C-alpha positions in Angstrom: 117.5 89.8 89.0 118.2 93.5 89.9 119.6 93.7 93.1 120.1 97.5 93.5 116.9 99.2 92.4 117.0 101.8 95.0 120.2 103.2 94.2 118.7 105.0 91.0 115.8 106.5 93.0 117.3 107.9 96.0 114.6 110.2 95.7 111.8 108.2 96.5 113.8 107.0 99.6 114.0 110.2 101.2 110.3 111.2 100.3 109.6 108.1 102.4 111.6 108.9 105.2 110.4 112.3 105.5 106.9 111.0 105.3 108.1 108.8 108.3 109.8 111.8 110.4 106.7 113.8 110.1 104.4 110.7 111.0 106.4 110.3 114.3 106.8 114.1 115.2 102.8 114.3 115.0 102.1 111.2 116.7 104.7 111.5 119.5 105.7 107.9 119.6 108.2 105.7 117.7 107.1 102.3 117.1 105.2 102.1 120.3 102.4 99.3 120.2 99.9 98.1 122.2 100.2 95.4 124.8 100.6 92.6 122.3 103.4 89.7 122.1 102.1 87.3 124.3 100.1 84.1 123.2 96.3 85.0 124.3 94.5 83.3 127.5 91.3 81.9 126.1 88.6 82.8 126.5 89.0 86.5 125.7 86.8 89.2 127.1 86.0 91.6 124.3 83.1 93.7 122.9 81.4 92.7 119.8 79.3 94.7 117.1 77.6 93.6 114.3 79.1 92.3 111.5 81.7 90.9 114.2 83.2 94.6 114.8 85.7 94.3 117.7 85.8 90.6 118.0 89.2 88.7 118.2 88.7 85.2 116.4 92.6 84.1 116.2 96.2 85.1 117.1 98.5 86.2 114.5 102.3 87.4 114.2 101.9 88.4 110.2 101.1 92.1 110.8 99.6 94.9 112.9 97.6 97.9 112.8 97.7 100.8 115.8 94.8 102.8 114.5 94.9 105.3 117.2 98.7 105.9 116.5 98.6 105.6 113.1 101.2 102.5 113.1 101.3 99.7 110.4 104.0 96.9 110.8 104.7 93.7 109.1 106.3 90.9 111.0 107.5 93.6 113.6 108.8 95.9 110.5 107.6 99.3 110.3 106.1 100.0 107.2 108.0 103.4 106.5 111.4 101.2 106.7 110.2 98.3 104.7 108.9 101.0 101.9 112.2 102.7 102.0 114.7 100.1 102.1 113.1 96.8 101.1 110.9 95.5 97.8 107.9 93.6 97.3 109.9 90.2 96.6 111.5 90.8 100.3 108.5 91.8 102.3 106.0 89.0 100.8 108.8 86.5 101.7 108.7 88.3 105.2 105.1 87.9 105.3 105.3 84.2 104.6 108.6 83.0 106.3 108.2 85.4 109.4 111.8 87.0 108.7 113.6 88.5 106.1 115.5 86.4 103.7 119.1 85.8 103.3 120.7 86.8 99.8 120.8 83.3 98.7 117.1 82.8 99.9 115.9 85.7 98.2 117.8 84.3 94.8 115.9 81.2 95.1 112.8 82.8 95.9 112.9 85.3 93.0 113.7 82.5 90.9 110.8 80.6 91.9 108.4 83.6 91.3 110.0 84.1 87.8 109.2 80.3 86.9 105.7 80.5 88.3 105.0 83.7 86.3 104.7 81.5 82.8 101.1 80.1 83.1 100.6 79.1 79.3 97.6 76.6 80.4 96.1 79.3 82.6 96.0 82.0 80.3 95.0 79.7 77.4 91.9 78.7 79.7 91.0 82.6 80.4 91.5 83.4 76.7 88.7 81.1 76.1 86.4 83.1 77.8 85.0 86.5 76.6 87.1 88.4 79.3 86.7 92.0 77.5 83.0 91.6 78.5 83.7 90.5 82.1 84.0 92.5 85.3 88.0 92.3 85.6 87.4 91.0 89.4 85.2 88.1 88.2 87.5 87.3 85.3 90.6 87.6 88.1 88.8 85.0 90.4 88.1 82.8 87.8 92.0 82.8 86.6 92.7 81.7 90.1 90.7 78.6 89.7 92.3 77.9 86.1 95.6 78.3 88.3 94.3 75.5 90.7 94.2 73.2 87.7 97.3 74.2 86.0 99.4 73.4 89.4 97.3 71.1 91.1 95.3 67.7 90.4 92.8 68.9 92.9 89.9 69.1 90.6 89.9 65.6 89.8 87.5 63.4 90.8 89.7 60.9 92.5 91.5 63.9 94.3 88.1 64.9 96.3 88.7 65.3 100.0 89.6 62.4 102.1 86.5 61.1 104.1 88.4 60.1 106.9 88.9 64.3 107.2 85.1 64.8 107.6 83.4 65.6 110.6 79.9 66.1 111.1 78.4 69.1 109.7 78.5 71.3 113.2 80.3 69.1 115.5 82.0 72.2 116.9 78.7 74.4 117.4 77.5 75.4 120.4 73.9 74.8 121.3 71.9 78.5 120.9 70.5 78.8 124.3 73.6 78.2 126.0 75.5 81.5 127.2 78.3 82.2 124.9 81.9 81.3 126.1 85.0 79.9 124.7 87.4 76.8 125.3 90.2 77.7 128.1 92.4 76.4 125.7 92.5 76.2 122.0 91.4 72.9 120.5 93.0 72.4 116.6 91.6 70.2 114.3 95.2 69.2 112.2 96.9 67.0 114.8 98.1 64.1 113.6 96.3 60.7 113.9 98.6 57.9 114.4 96.3 55.4 112.7 96.3 57.2 109.5 98.4 55.8 106.8 100.9 58.1 105.0 99.2 60.0 102.0 100.0 59.2 99.1 99.4 62.5 97.1 102.0 64.2 95.5 103.4 67.6 96.1 101.8 69.0 93.3 98.5 68.6 95.5 99.9 70.1 98.3 97.5 73.4 97.9 98.1 74.4 101.6 101.4 74.8 101.5 104.2 77.3 100.8 104.6 76.6 97.1 101.3 77.2 96.4 101.6 80.5 98.1 104.4 81.1 95.9 102.3 80.0 92.7 99.5 82.7 93.6 102.1 85.6 94.7 103.8 85.1 90.8 100.5 84.2 89.1 97.8 86.8 90.1 99.9 89.5 88.7 100.2 87.5 85.4 96.5 87.0 85.1 95.6 90.6 86.0 97.7 92.1 83.4 96.3 89.5 80.9 92.8 90.5 81.8 94.4 94.3 81.0 95.4 93.4 77.8 92.3 90.9 76.9 89.7 93.7 77.7 91.5 96.1 75.4 91.4 93.6 72.5 95.0 92.8 72.6 97.1 89.6 73.3 98.9 89.4 76.8 102.7 90.0 76.9 105.0 87.1 78.2 106.7 87.8 81.5 110.4 88.8 81.5 112.6 86.8 83.6 115.1 89.6 84.3 112.8 92.0 85.6 111.4 92.4 89.0 108.2 91.6 90.5 106.8 95.1 90.1 109.1 95.6 86.9 107.1 92.7 85.3 103.7 94.0 86.5 104.3 97.1 84.9 105.9 95.7 81.7 102.6 93.0 81.2 100.3 95.8 81.7 102.0 98.6 79.5 104.1 96.5 77.2 107.4 98.2 77.8 109.8 98.5 80.2 109.3 100.6 83.6 111.8 103.6 83.9 113.4 102.8 87.4 111.2 105.7 89.0 108.1 103.8 87.7 109.2 100.5 89.2 110.0 101.8 92.5 106.6 103.7 92.8 104.9 100.4 91.8 107.1 98.4 94.2 106.1 100.6 97.1 102.7 100.8 96.2 102.5 97.0 96.2 104.3 96.6 99.7 101.7 99.5 101.2 98.8 96.9 100.2 100.4 93.7 100.9 98.7 93.1 104.3 96.3 95.0 106.6 94.9 93.2 109.6 91.8 91.2 109.6 89.8 92.8 106.9 87.0 91.7 105.0 89.0 89.8 102.3 91.4 88.5 104.5 88.9 87.2 106.8 86.9 85.4 103.8 90.0 83.7 102.7 90.6 82.4 106.4 87.0 81.1 107.0 87.4 79.4 103.5 90.8 77.9 104.5 89.5 76.8 108.2 87.1 74.0 106.8 90.2 72.4 105.1 89.7 73.6 101.8 92.8 74.7 100.0 94.9 78.2 99.3 93.7 78.6 95.8 89.9 78.5 96.8 90.7 80.7 99.6 92.6 83.3 97.7 89.4 83.3 95.3 87.2 84.0 98.6 89.4 86.9 99.2 89.2 88.1 95.7 85.1 87.4 95.7 85.3 89.9 99.0 87.5 92.6 97.7 84.9 92.8 94.7 82.4 94.2 97.0 82.3 98.2 96.8 82.5 98.6 100.4 86.3 96.9 100.3 87.7 97.5 97.2 87.4 100.0 94.4 87.3 103.1 96.5 90.3 104.5 94.8 88.7 104.3 91.6 85.8 106.2 92.9 88.1 108.8 94.6 89.9 109.6 90.9 86.3 110.1 89.8 85.4 112.5 92.6 88.3 114.5 92.3 87.9 115.1 88.6 84.1 116.3 89.4 85.5 118.7 91.8 87.6 120.1 88.6 89.9 122.2 90.0 91.5 123.7 93.5 89.2 127.0 93.5 85.9 124.7 93.6 87.1 122.4 96.6 86.1 124.5 99.6 82.6 124.9 98.0 82.1 121.2 96.9 83.6 119.8 100.3 81.2 122.3 102.0 78.1 121.2 100.0 79.3 117.4 100.5 79.2 117.8 104.3 75.6 119.9 104.2 74.3 116.9 102.7 76.0 114.3 104.9 77.6 112.8 102.0 80.5 110.5 102.6 83.7 112.0 100.6 85.5 109.0 99.2 89.3 108.1 100.4 88.7 109.8 103.8 87.9 107.9 107.2 89.0 104.4 108.2 87.5 101.5 110.2 90.9 101.1 112.3 92.7 104.4 111.9 91.4 107.6 114.0 94.7 109.6 112.8 96.3 109.7 109.4 96.7 106.5 107.5 100.4 105.6 107.3 100.1 104.4 103.9 98.2 107.6 102.8 101.3 109.5 104.1 103.8 108.0 101.8 101.5 107.8 98.7 100.1 111.4 98.9 103.7 112.9 98.4 104.6 109.8 96.2 101.8 111.4 93.9 102.9 114.8 94.0 106.6 113.5 93.3 105.1 111.5 90.0 103.1 114.8 88.9 105.9 117.0 89.3 106.6 118.8 85.6 103.6 116.9 84.1 100.7 118.4 81.8 98.5 120.8 83.3 95.7 118.4 83.2 97.8 116.0 85.7 98.9 119.2 87.8 95.3 120.2 88.3 94.3 116.7 89.1 97.0 116.6 91.8 96.5 120.2 93.2 92.8 119.7 93.6 93.3 116.3 95.4 95.5 118.4 97.8 92.8 121.3 98.2 90.2 118.8 99.0 92.2 116.7 101.4 93.0 120.2 103.4 89.3 121.3 103.5 88.1 118.2 104.7 90.8 117.8 107.6 90.0 121.2 108.3 86.4 120.5 108.9 86.6 116.7 110.2 89.8 115.8 111.5 89.7 117.5 114.8 86.3 116.5 115.8 85.5 113.5 113.9 89.2 112.0 113.7 88.9 111.6 109.9 92.0 111.6 107.5 92.8 110.4 104.3 93.0 106.6 103.9 95.4 104.7 101.6 92.9 104.8 98.9 92.9 108.4 98.6 96.0 109.0 96.6 96.6 105.4 95.0 94.4 106.4 92.2 96.7 109.2 91.4 99.8 107.4 91.6 98.2 104.3 89.5 97.0 106.8 86.8 100.3 108.1 86.7 101.6 104.6 85.9 99.3 104.1 82.8 96.9 101.7 84.8 93.4 101.8 83.8 90.9 102.7 86.5 88.9 99.4 85.9 92.4 97.5 86.9 93.0 99.5 90.3 90.9 96.8 92.5 92.6 93.7 90.7 95.9 95.4 91.2 95.0 95.5 95.0 94.4 91.6 95.0 98.1 91.4 93.1 99.6 93.0 96.4 97.3 91.6 99.1 97.6 88.0 98.0 101.1 87.9 100.1 98.8 88.7 103.2 95.9 86.5 102.3 98.6 83.6 101.9 100.5 84.7 104.9 97.6 84.8 107.2 95.8 81.5 105.7 99.2 79.6 106.2 99.4 80.9 109.5 96.1 80.1 110.6 95.9 76.6 109.4 99.0 75.3 111.3 96.8 75.4 114.5 93.4 75.4 112.5 89.8 75.9 114.1 86.7 76.1 111.9 85.2 79.4 112.0 81.7 79.1 113.8 80.4 82.3 114.9 76.9 82.5 116.2 74.0 84.6 115.4 71.5 86.1 118.0 67.8 85.1 117.2 65.6 87.9 117.1 62.4 86.2 115.2 59.2 84.5 116.3 58.4 81.5 118.4 55.6 79.1 118.8 54.2 80.1 115.4 51.4 78.0 114.1 51.5 76.3 110.7 48.4 77.1 108.4 47.5 75.1 105.2 48.2 76.7 102.1 44.8 76.7 101.0 43.7 78.6 104.3 46.2 81.3 103.8 
């Protein structure tokens, strides 16, 4: 494996460190986080909005977002430092294990990823479907099910869930008429039962363990690249064991080995998208896992949630918008007109961040770096994007705290890497699978099935009327 990738890309390292310095100077704090780090005392009092906004559903040590300060960390490591000095392999290992790997552990992990990228049975099944006519995310979700078939025996009838593990459908629910409350201590559902006999299932069927996470982190990129090729009427490329994770993704998508710069840019983009709190797709993955389903199905649920236009796909929309604006000279009038119509400008604002998204702080300069010395068309694209950003910030930043988010520049970055816009959201999943699996793996260690309540606002005491009298 290539151990010294960053030696040939010191310009990118400096670019990231400059972005970090600028962020810290503007924020006025260095790594200061909110009062966390201690186990919660349940029940927790919190204000909850529609869609469970503001609800605290669990504890986690995987990642932390400080939206007010514009800070993001994985397992306590600042995102700027991880992008400057680490790799996606190290970061995904960190998310899963809770600590950075030793040199030996990293070699072993990289070798596992290299082995698991080869999925002949999965690709054979995938190619038997009309992928070229399918939504790329639908094909990706189907591919993870095929992975489940290749790496486990859980789809066989004899491997159905053990009835001894079953509970009544709503055993943990609270009567609707009672005042909402929480248990004073956590109640977990994976406690060992002394009377249970030792399972006879093989390691192949451990679909909630680290190996299953490794399968998915390695395999989802292979499936994504195969989908991209099949959509173009071409055969998938076989992964190359000597390439890095990012290098392989680039190669399988484009059919050529990346330059050191291309490999590093994609690696940084993967790190930036690896985890981001309890977002919709992460929550979807965890809800499925909490039922004692498995990680393959859980990740499939994450992919399904990411497919929704309110979650994934924004960077593709940003690219379309920038091209619609046309030139830097049009930016001012276009932004003014959009705001007058009360239209949302793609790539701006975030449910969590009330300042500049730290991921966008890296991707913006990275996009500009990539476009340096390019064609007039590409130069116009980045210049227009920068001018639109300036106009939006001048109009909305001070009063409404609206700044660029991770999606604003990522589409430009991916375009310069030769990636089809239809594959932007699948590439998001390629990265986020590390966060999904890490949080699922963490949650099921002290599992409690998710069971929120709804506030009933319907009618009571309605009298049934026979159908011939309605």
